[in-house]
C-alpha positions, 0 to 999 in steps of 0.5 A: 913517941913510944918505942917500937915493940918487939914480938916473937911469934913461934909456930911449933909444928909437927915437922918444923918449928918456925919463929919470927922476931918483928918490930911493930911501930905506932903507925902499924907497920911491921919490920921483920928483924929475924926468922928461923926455921928448925926441925922439930927434934920431938925429943923434948918430952918428958921435961923432967928427963935430964937429957931432954932438959939439956936439949930443950935449953939448947933449942931455945937458946938457938930459937930465941937468939937475940932475945931482950927481957922486955920482948913479948912472946906469942905461941901459935897452936894448931892442935888436932884436939883443938875444937873450932866452930863457926856460928851465926846468932841473932843480936844478943847481950854478951852474957847471952852470947857466952851461954850460946857458944858454951852450949853449941861447943858442948855439942861438939864433944862428950867431955866436960867443958869445965876442963876446956878453955873456950874463947870466941870472936864475934862480929856484927854482920848485916843481912839484907832481905831483898823481898822484905826490903829490910836488913837485920843485924846478926853476929858471926862467931868463931868459937875455939876450945882447947883443954885447960891442961894443955894450955898450962903445959905450954905456959910451964914449958916456956917458963921453965926455959926462960920465956914467958908467953904473953899470948897463946893464939890458934894458928888460923886466928891472925890469917884474916890480917891478910884479908883485911881489904877483901870485903865481901870476897871469898877466900879459901886457905888450905893448910897442908901439914904432915899429919893433917890438912885444914881448910879455912873459908873466909867471906871478906876477912871473917872465917865462915867455916873450917874443915880438917882431914887427918893423914891416914897410914897407907895414904901416898902423896897422890891419894892424900891430894885427892882427899884434899880435892874432895873436901874442896869440891864439897865446899864448891858444890854445897847448897851455898857453894856459889856464895862460898868460893865462886868464880871470883873466889881465890884459893891459897896454900900454906904449910910445909907439905904444900911446897913439894914440887908439883903439889900446887900445879896438880891442885890447880889442874885437878880443880880447874882453878889457879891455886896460889901460894900464901906468900903472894899475899904477904909479898903484896902487903906494903906494911911489911918490911924485911931486914934481910932477904927471904925466899918464897919458900921460907916466906910460906913456911913462916906466914902464920908467924908474920900474920901474927905480927900483922894481927898484933899491929892491927890490934895495937893500933886499933885497926881491928 
């Protein structure tokens, strides 16, 4: 019998650093051993400064208290500079698909993509054409690109502080582990951060599209929420809106800024729809076991990290 694998998942946010230590067994269940939520000191750069080196070393000792040599570490990234796009292609070979994604991603930037790391997830989708009485297979693709220099910086930063990264993953990628049983249903996840808000729309457990708005200087809380509502309305009233988040669709909030008093209620009332917190999905998941008590606020903050563990368990168990 294989020994359970220990994995640390860290979400290095603009305002808060969230880290979760979990244990994954062969059955696919996830046991949350420990978690920590710390304010981001934002004083750890440049790395060569002696004072910042000492501060960073102290921070890492606190975050990774209880770290074992064989533990794995996953870093979640959610950079504004990271490019994320969704595409639908006809069935094609892997090499042709890689070329198609490269050229589609090139359209999103004027920079040379040779300096970017491009990755993607592709899933086969059956489309039924009722008038023709036939179906056709297509590929639903999520493409991600981030500068290679930034990835190298992350790897070196962690290595200098005694931790080797086993994986660097976009923050949104493991969120679909919450939607594994939602075939065909529409789900909109709104991640409200201190500097930006991201919108992830899923059909079943496949990311269909994403949007992002940046918080501008001079915006107060109410105006920020109004901009969020505008984006949601654009999703609702688009030509395919009825296929996106219709009457049976659900909306969930995550991110530290979503926890301010009245935010969820304001959005629910303004959009005429029951908006829920992401922790509702986590609490309903029977494969999760918590070794210690965790509040709903804490669970909402560490949700991406917990999803990272769930995704790891699904992949390790061959379930996804």
